[in-house]
C-alpha positions as CSV (number, residue, x, y, z in Angstrom):
1,M,-82.6,136.6,-63.7
2,A,-81.1,136.2,-60.4
3,R,-77.3,136.9,-60.2
4,A,-75.3,133.7,-59.0
5,M,-73.6,134.6,-55.6
6,P,-69.7,134.3,-55.4
7,S,-68.6,131.2,-53.6
8,V,-65.1,130.2,-52.0
9,R,-64.1,126.4,-52.4
10,D,-61.7,124.5,-50.0
11,L,-59.4,122.7,-52.3
12,F,-56.4,120.3,-51.8
13,V,-57.2,119.8,-48.2
14,T,-54.3,118.6,-45.8
15,R,-55.7,116.2,-43.5
16,V,-54.4,115.1,-40.0
17,Y,-55.7,112.0,-38.1
18,E,-55.9,112.2,-34.2
19,A,-57.0,109.6,-31.8
20,S,-56.4,108.2,-28.4
21,L,-55.2,104.9,-27.1
22,A,-56.1,106.1,-23.7
23,D,-59.9,105.3,-24.4
24,E,-59.1,101.4,-24.6
25,P,-59.5,99.1,-21.7
26,G,-56.2,98.3,-20.1
27,F,-54.5,101.4,-21.4
28,A,-52.5,102.3,-18.3
29,A,-50.9,98.9,-18.1
30,F,-50.2,98.8,-21.8
31,N,-48.5,102.2,-21.8
32,A,-46.5,101.6,-18.6
33,E,-45.2,98.6,-20.5
34,L,-44.5,100.6,-23.6
35,E,-42.6,103.2,-21.5
36,Q,-40.6,100.6,-19.8
37,A,-39.7,99.0,-23.2
38,C,-38.6,102.4,-24.5
39,L,-36.4,103.3,-21.8
40,M,-34.9,99.8,-21.8
41,L,-33.9,100.3,-25.4
42,A,-32.3,103.6,-24.6
43,E,-30.3,102.0,-22.0
44,D,-29.2,98.8,-23.9
45,D,-29.0,100.0,-27.5
46,R,-25.5,101.2,-27.7
47,A,-25.5,101.6,-31.5
48,G,-28.4,103.8,-31.2
49,R,-26.8,106.0,-28.5
50,D,-23.5,106.3,-30.6
51,W,-25.6,107.5,-33.5
52,C,-27.5,110.0,-31.4
53,R,-24.1,111.3,-30.1
54,E,-22.6,111.5,-33.6
55,K,-25.8,113.4,-34.9
56,G,-26.2,115.6,-32.1
57,Y,-29.7,114.1,-31.0
58,A,-30.5,115.2,-27.4
59,G,-31.7,111.8,-26.0
60,Y,-32.1,108.6,-27.6
61,T,-33.7,107.2,-30.8
62,S,-33.8,103.6,-32.4
63,Y,-34.5,105.1,-35.7
64,A,-31.0,104.2,-37.4
65,S,-30.2,101.3,-35.2
66,L,-33.2,98.9,-34.8
67,D,-35.8,98.0,-37.5
68,D,-37.4,95.1,-35.7
69,L,-39.2,96.2,-32.7
70,P,-42.5,94.4,-33.3
71,T,-40.6,91.2,-33.3
72,R,-38.3,92.2,-30.5
73,A,-41.0,92.9,-27.9
74,T,-44.7,91.8,-27.6
75,V,-45.7,95.2,-26.5
76,F,-44.6,96.6,-29.8
77,A,-46.4,94.1,-31.7
78,E,-49.6,94.9,-30.0
79,L,-49.0,98.6,-30.7
80,K,-48.4,97.5,-34.4
81,R,-51.9,95.8,-34.3
82,R,-53.6,98.8,-32.9
83,L,-51.8,101.2,-35.3
84,D,-52.9,99.2,-38.3
85,R,-56.3,99.6,-37.5
86,R,-56.0,103.4,-37.4
87,A,-53.8,103.7,-40.5
88,A,-56.4,101.9,-42.5
89,A,-59.2,104.1,-41.3
90,F,-57.2,107.3,-42.1
91,A,-56.4,105.8,-45.6
92,E,-60.3,105.5,-46.2
93,T,-60.8,109.0,-45.3
94,L,-57.9,110.1,-47.8
95,A,-59.7,108.1,-50.6
96,F,-56.5,106.2,-51.6
97,D,-57.1,103.8,-54.5
98,L,-54.6,101.1,-53.3
99,G,-55.4,98.6,-56.0
100,R,-57.1,95.1,-55.5
101,E,-54.1,93.6,-53.7
102,G,-52.5,96.6,-52.4
103,K,-52.1,97.7,-48.6
104,L,-50.5,100.0,-46.5
105,K,-48.0,98.1,-44.1
106,L,-46.0,99.1,-41.3
107,D,-42.6,100.0,-42.8
108,S,-40.7,101.2,-39.9
109,L,-41.3,101.8,-36.0
110,W,-38.8,103.7,-33.7
111,V,-38.6,104.9,-30.4
112,N,-37.7,108.6,-29.3
113,V,-36.7,109.8,-25.9
114,L,-36.1,113.4,-26.2
115,K,-34.4,115.1,-23.3
116,P,-35.3,118.5,-21.9
117,G,-34.2,121.1,-24.5
118,G,-34.0,118.7,-27.4
119,V,-35.4,119.5,-30.8
120,H,-36.1,117.6,-34.0
121,T,-35.8,120.0,-36.8
122,G,-38.2,120.3,-39.9
123,H,-38.3,117.3,-42.1
124,I,-40.5,114.9,-44.2
125,H,-40.6,111.2,-44.5
126,P,-39.5,110.1,-48.0
127,H,-40.6,106.7,-49.4
128,A,-43.5,106.4,-47.0
129,V,-47.3,107.0,-47.5
130,L,-48.5,107.8,-44.0
131,S,-46.3,108.7,-40.9
132,G,-47.2,109.3,-37.5
133,T,-46.4,109.3,-33.7
134,V,-48.0,107.8,-30.6
135,Y,-47.1,109.4,-27.2
136,V,-46.1,107.6,-24.3
137,A,-44.8,110.2,-22.0
138,T,-45.7,113.9,-22.2
139,P,-44.7,115.6,-19.0
140,P,-45.7,119.4,-18.4
141,G,-43.9,121.6,-21.0
142,A,-43.2,118.7,-23.3
143,A,-43.1,119.9,-26.9
144,G,-45.9,119.3,-29.3
145,L,-45.8,118.5,-33.2
146,R,-45.5,121.6,-35.3
147,L,-47.0,121.1,-38.9
148,E,-46.1,123.4,-41.7
149,D,-48.6,124.5,-44.5
150,P,-47.1,122.4,-47.7
151,R,-47.6,125.4,-49.9
152,L,-45.3,127.8,-48.0
153,P,-42.3,127.6,-50.2
154,M,-44.5,128.7,-53.1
155,M,-46.1,131.8,-51.3
156,M,-43.3,134.0,-52.7
157,A,-45.3,137.4,-52.3
158,A,-48.1,136.5,-49.9
159,P,-48.5,138.6,-46.7
160,P,-48.6,136.9,-43.3
161,H,-51.8,135.5,-41.9
162,K,-53.5,137.4,-39.0
163,A,-52.7,136.1,-35.5
164,D,-56.5,134.9,-35.0
165,A,-56.6,133.4,-38.5
166,P,-58.7,129.9,-38.5
167,E,-56.5,126.8,-37.9
168,S,-57.2,125.9,-41.5
169,Q,-55.4,129.1,-42.8
170,K,-52.3,129.2,-40.7
171,S,-49.0,128.7,-42.1
172,F,-48.0,126.6,-39.0
173,V,-50.0,124.7,-36.6
174,T,-48.9,123.0,-33.3
175,L,-50.7,120.1,-32.0
176,T,-50.2,119.3,-28.2
177,P,-50.6,115.7,-27.6
178,S,-51.2,113.9,-24.3
179,V,-50.2,110.4,-23.2
180,G,-52.0,107.9,-25.6
181,T,-52.6,110.4,-28.6
182,V,-52.0,109.0,-32.0
183,L,-51.3,111.4,-34.7
184,L,-51.1,110.3,-38.5
185,W,-50.4,112.4,-41.6
186,E,-49.4,112.1,-45.2
187,S,-45.6,111.7,-45.2
188,W,-44.9,114.6,-47.5
189,L,-46.2,117.0,-45.0
190,R,-43.3,118.9,-43.4
191,H,-43.2,118.8,-39.4
192,E,-40.9,119.2,-36.6
193,V,-40.6,119.0,-32.8
194,P,-39.9,122.4,-31.1
195,A,-37.7,122.6,-28.0
196,N,-38.7,120.3,-25.2
197,R,-39.4,122.5,-22.2
198,S,-40.3,119.7,-19.9
199,R,-37.9,118.8,-17.0
200,T,-38.2,115.1,-17.8
201,P,-38.0,113.1,-21.1
202,R,-40.7,113.3,-23.7
203,I,-41.1,109.7,-24.9
204,S,-42.8,108.8,-28.3
205,I,-42.9,106.2,-30.9
206,S,-42.9,107.1,-34.5
207,F,-43.7,105.1,-37.5
208,N,-44.3,105.1,-41.3
209,Y,-46.6,103.1,-43.6
210,A,-45.8,102.2,-47.0
211,W,-47.7,101.0,-50.1
212,R,-47.2,97.3,-50.7
């Protein structure tokens, strides 16, 4: 009787969605309008600037000051439409059972203008299902997105991984987006933005989807 060969299974996979708006017709004009809108908010949103100063955020974010961007400017409403489609596609690959009437809906959308040297320390997005970022300006040296293995706090006695370990077996993975990149991940996945090494601001728009 032949002996069964040992096998190794991949279980509890952490998925990250990556796409690009840059492949769509009219992207250059659309992105230019997005960038202009982001910079205009950074100039006009005094409450947002005050919050950033108080919290030590190196640059500007509308995270704590504005919650109506899709109704404030048509370019953000168009961005929402494009993101809705991608969030639905990603949810399908995650095999979510949202119920007969349930949907993932955009819960929040905010602008980030990160100055040179700025960072965004490790965090998760509570009360959301999917989170993500679309990249509007990624000058040379701009920081990427660093993702952390969610099992890391429980690896009490595990040795470190080899430097040349496959991406799927690393403790940290840094993704380097370009202009137009859209990244989506489940909101419990811890992530951070390392120091921005570019000479000009890195501009992105982050968002959350909730189950409604």
